[in-house]
C-alpha positions, 0 to 999 in steps of 0.5 A, a space after each residue: 487502473 490508472 497511474 499517476 506521477 507525483 506531479 499529477 497528484 501534487 495537490 493531493 500530496 500537498 494536502 495529505 502527504 505531509 507530516 500533517 497527513 495523520 492529524 485527522 487520523 488515529 493509529 490503530 495498529 503498528 506492527 513489524 512485518 514478518 520476514 517470511 515470504 509466505 506470510 508477506 504473501 498472506 498479508 498482501 492477499 488479506 489487505 487487498 481482500 479487506 479493501 475489496 469493493 473500494 477504489 484506493 490509491 497505492 503510492 510507492 514512495 520508497 524504492 531503491 533503498 535496498 537494491 539487492 532486494 529488488 527485482 525491477 525486471 519482475 516489477 516492470 514486467 508485471 506492470 507491462 502485463 497490465 498495460 503500464 509502460 512507464 517506469 516506477 520513478 515516472 508514475 509511482 501512484 496507482 489508482 486501483 478500481 474496485 474490480 482490481 483486487 488482484 492488481 492491488 494484491 500483486 503490487 502490494 506483494 512486490 512492495 513487501 518482497 522488495 522492502 519498499 515503502 508505500 501508502 494506501 488510502 481508501 477512496 473514502 479516506 477512512 483507512 490509511 495503510 503505511 508500509 515502510 522500507 524498514 518492514 513496519 506497517 501502520 494502519 490509521 482510521 479517520 477520526 470518528 471511523 470505526 471498523 472492528 471487523 477490519 481491526 480484528 482481521 488485521 490483528 489476526 494477519 499480523 499476529 506474532 508466530 
């Protein structure tokens, strides 16, 4: 896994992470994230499995909004266990290799547990997943891309209880 600062990916951010990021994408799913921790765990595991075999970027862009929900010691400890010593505010971008499915799962689980916001983009840029600190998830497909299996699985994961 590589980590990057926002400055290191500024060109990508300038090109993609603005209000126009989604101009070439179609929102296919917009749901509220259930509050149950077990379901959040299931969502994280399922999304990381769906993105298995794809390099992707996970950019944690919202944190510190609900400090009482965060456990920075747990997050920092996890990052140290995988060889990352920089603080989240210094290096919020995680480039996750195709063989790092567990790392994506763990990071995404903490994002959901801590009420953080992130954006996940597959390396082929066909899928963007945006999670907000307000516990909403939006999934976008690049115009012209279609993956019915992915849509079906996400809808199953996010079904209302």
